[in-house]
C-alpha positions in Angstrom: 0.0 0.0 0.0 1.3 3.6 -0.7 0.8 6.2 1.9 1.0 9.9 2.4 2.3 11.3 5.7 1.7 14.9 6.7 2.8 16.4 10.1 3.3 19.5 12.2 5.0 20.1 15.5 4.3 22.7 18.2 4.9 25.0 19.7 5.5 27.4 16.8 8.1 30.0 16.7 7.7 32.5 13.9 11.2 33.9 14.5 13.1 30.8 13.9 12.4 27.1 13.6 12.4 25.4 16.9 14.6 22.5 17.5 11.8 19.9 17.4 10.8 21.3 13.8 14.3 20.9 12.7 14.5 17.4 14.0 11.2 16.4 12.4 12.4 17.6 8.9 15.7 15.8 9.5 13.8 12.4 10.2 11.7 13.1 7.1 14.6 13.9 4.8 16.7 10.9 6.0 13.9 8.4 5.6 14.3 7.9 2.0 10.6 8.7 1.2 9.2 10.1 -2.0 7.7 13.5 -2.7 9.2 15.1 0.4 8.0 18.6 1.0 9.1 20.5 4.0 7.7 23.9 5.0 7.2 26.4 7.8 3.7 25.0 8.7 3.8 21.5 7.7 5.7 18.7 6.2 4.8 15.8 3.9 6.1 12.7 2.2 5.0 9.5 0.5 6.2 5.8 0.7 5.2 2.2 1.3 3.3 1.2 4.3 6.2 -0.3 6.3 8.5 2.7 5.4 5.9 5.3 6.6 4.9 3.5 9.7 8.6 3.3 10.8 9.1 7.0 10.1 6.0 7.8 12.2 7.6 6.0 15.2 10.9 7.7 14.8 9.2 11.0 14.1 7.3 10.9 17.3 10.1 9.8 19.5 12.7 12.3 18.2 10.4 15.4 17.9 9.0 14.9 21.5 12.5 14.3 22.8 13.5 17.6 21.1 10.8 19.6 22.8 7.7 19.3 20.9 4.6 19.6 23.1 2.3 18.5 20.2 2.7 16.6 17.1 -0.2 16.5 14.6 -0.1 13.9 12.0 -2.3 12.5 9.3 -1.7 9.3 7.1 -3.7 8.8 4.0 -3.9 5.8 1.7 -3.0 6.8 -1.9 -3.1 3.4 -3.5 -2.8 -0.4 -3.1 0.5 -0.9 -4.7 4.0 0.6 -3.8 5.6 2.4 -6.5 
């Protein structure tokens, strides 16, 4: 199955990205997912089920350790077959 992951971390800081936001982006970029898009108010990527599920666990663990007080995420099914 192919999935799309979208997430944000809080608290927000409009002056500079907080450590938890930087860590979240690093996790996403290092995961080898497709269609990676990082931005100031949200991040997204696509991949196979096992890959996305593994990233979610790592993402939660590392962003919370880096000071996030909230992680909002959404996972959507894009299709049945991995590409």
